[in-house]
C-alpha angles and dihedrals in degrees: 000000000000143000116227115199116189121199129219095274091052088056098035097120143342093288093051091049091050088056086051091049088052094050095045091045092054094047089049090051090057096043118022091194092077162248113249114214131216124183140196123214117270112287107277096011096106094052088048091054096047087047092053095048086053093050091048093051088050092055094254092131101155091052092049091046089048088053088051090052090049093052094049093051091051092054092041089053091055096045091052089059100039103040109015117194091017098138093167091059095049090045088054091047091051095050091051093052090044088056087048091053091050087055092050089050093051091046088053088058098039093041091208136091115209118203089247090055092044089057089052090055099038091051092063094081095061094038088057099042094049094049088054094046093050088050092047093051092048091048088054092053098260110124109232140168127214109230120201105229093207084066097048104041115056114192141171120262098264095126118214095015105037124175118222116241093229106207089048091045094050092050093047091046090055091049094052116022091024094050089054091052091051087057093052095253133123115245116217113201127187107235124223094033133101139139140232121254090264091054101259109147116246137178129217097227128265112323092020095131086083090055088049088055092053091047090054090046089052094043094053094034092239123195094223139006114218120199109202112201140147096269128072092244141288107347128206086245143357105286088211085066107026126047120237099354115189129245113254104217096193139009137162127256090247091056092044091050092052094047093048093047093049098051113286105148098208099073132035107229092236093055088079097056103074091037091053095047090054097031092239114164117236122212127192115208139171116244092204089054105033097167093060117111093240120192120303117210117198143164094260129062118248114262092223094043119144120242087253112036095187150333126247127194130190128188130195099054127151122208116215118195122194116192126183134153085215087073089069109109087338126135123212096033097109089044088056093049092050094047088062091057092047090048088055093041094234121143123225120222106189132017132193128172140195132182090277107015145053128199128192136172126223133183097194109074100168091108094036100121093047090048090051094051094046092048089048089073088062099046149302111334125207122183119198114184127186096058133138139189135225116206127190113199134192138136090226092061086088090061096039109046093168088075090072091057090047094052091054093043091052088056094048090124093051118081105240117204099189137006122198138168119200118240087247088060086225098123142022116211130195124188117213143156115299091235092059097052097092093049092046096050095046093049089051095046094052091051101041101037105016 
């Protein structure tokens, strides 16, 4: 039994959902026990929802309501093609959009969007798309149930980036998606969405639909989690940055986690966690070319792996330097620095230290001013935005340490801000100016994979 998670481009419109129906139908014909299906919002829908919430809070009520009408029309158009004459479906879509319009009206009066309200708005995209997909499957003769993700994924109350409560979620998943499978029907769950124990809607953060797919896989004890997207699998580099990257046929969970964390767009980092814990293979596939081999991600490294499996790049970083003579031969300094980031709930990507300074990178700058002020009590603080990282990842880097030196040598003409190698010796990461990212990745790719 497999879980098939379809991303936003794979449910973008009626044509994309028809391809989804064909993929799911063929899988169901091979194994009547499944699959379980998880879907993202239609591509661009979440951005539109977040944008209309912002407009409503700014008092731009008519613009926000126009966006609601546009969203409804887009989903209605798909529903008419995929489930013609399904009046119940269109009534449900209308009710969801009417509730959204009511929220817009309230926000235009309050002039503020709380994280809890933002989750209610952002969740609409997956609730709508999952309704349509379930109806499309039933219309095509594939028995399916819509599963309310708010009843299947139980989270804490950290709105906009909620964390699943795993025991409760596993129990809820068995009672919802698992129950559908036991009846011989295909459960369709909206990704990215959950709810607290007391029923308040939450979201898992951007990219959280992949995490939802892994949660469903863990909950129903799937044999494989398939991530259906618009690329053939994991590539040796981002094709938007590097020309002609290669398909990576196999990689380990550890490599995938490193690549995802450091910017690979195909996977959300949290996707790996439930799969690793239960040793469930993950496969990345292209919904436009469903017969392709894709990329298989397993617990064990590939026997024929290259020294470097792939490159990852990440823009939008900010470097924070803290310099203090008190750091020299002092203990407890680093603890104090990282306590600041913990207090402001801001994750750190890369760390380097010297005798009297510590440098870190962050990609979440929402609490930057508070962090800067708190760190100023420890030493001189310098903040440098507009930075990026390039990360070379491979399990075999541990066995061939000269690769790290080669990476740095290949970038001798690019000013490097920081250089770091993880304790696992599975990656080497360099921080550089954002403007130099494309040139650096192209150079490395040509030499390491050319």
